[in-house]
N, C-alpha and C positions, 0 to 999 in steps of 0.2 A: 090375717096376713102374717107371714113369716118374716122376721127381721134378721138381717145379717149385719155384722159389724165389719165395715170395709172402709179403709182410708178415712178414718175419723168421722164417719157418718153412718147413719142407719139406712139400709135399703129394704123396702117392704116388698113382700111377694105373697100372693095368695090371699086367703081370707082370714085365717086364724092367726092371732098374735102369738109369737114365739114366747114372749116373756112379758109379764106385767111389772117386772122389777128390773132396775138398773143399779149399777154401782157408780158413784161419783169418782171420776179419775182426774178431774181438774176443777178446782173451785176458785181459781185466780180472780175471776170477774165478780164473784159474789160470795166471799167467805162467810158472811153473816147468815146467809140462807142455805148454804150447802156445806156439808162436812165431807172432806176428802176421805174416801174409803167406805162411806156409809151407803147402805142399800136404800133406795127410794122407790116408791110406787109410782108408776106412770098412769096417766089418764089418756084413753084413746082420743086422738085428734089427727085425723087423716090430713087435714089442711096444714097443720103444723109440720107433720112428718114430711109432706111434700116439699117443705122449705128447710129440711134438715134440722128441725126443731123438735123438742119433746115437751109435753106437758107433764110437769112433775109436782107431786105433793112434797113441798120442801119443809124446812124447819119452821117457817113462819106459820103455816097451816091456817092462816086467816082466810085464804081463798079456797073454798072446797073443790073448785075445779082445777086447782093447781096453777102454776106459773110456767111460762115458756122459757126454755133454755136451749142453747145449741146442743145438738145431739153429740157433738164431739166431746162434750164434758162428761159423758157417761159411757159405760160399756154394759151390754145386756147381760143378765145373770139368771140362771135357772136355780130355783130354790126347792128344797123338800116341801111337801105339803104342810107340815107342821109350821115351818118358818113362814110360808105364805099366809096361813091363817093368823099367825101372830102379828104380822105386819099389816094385814087388812083390818085388824081389830083396833089398831092405833088411831 
């Protein structure tokens, strides 16, 4: 599915995900788990996205399937392949 950033929420279209990574643009509700300006990996979760939420691998990393956060806290980002590989290895 393709995601577009519109009005502080993600809108999904199609079948292929546009990006597996997002950048944190608001960490007011959870500064201990999210760093403003940091790139995070998303975990596919259609049900969460239907409710304008994203499943994120955050700083805690104790939950391998990630935690749910409002999509408005992030902006989608496209990364070069080398950066994707580095972030996936973390």
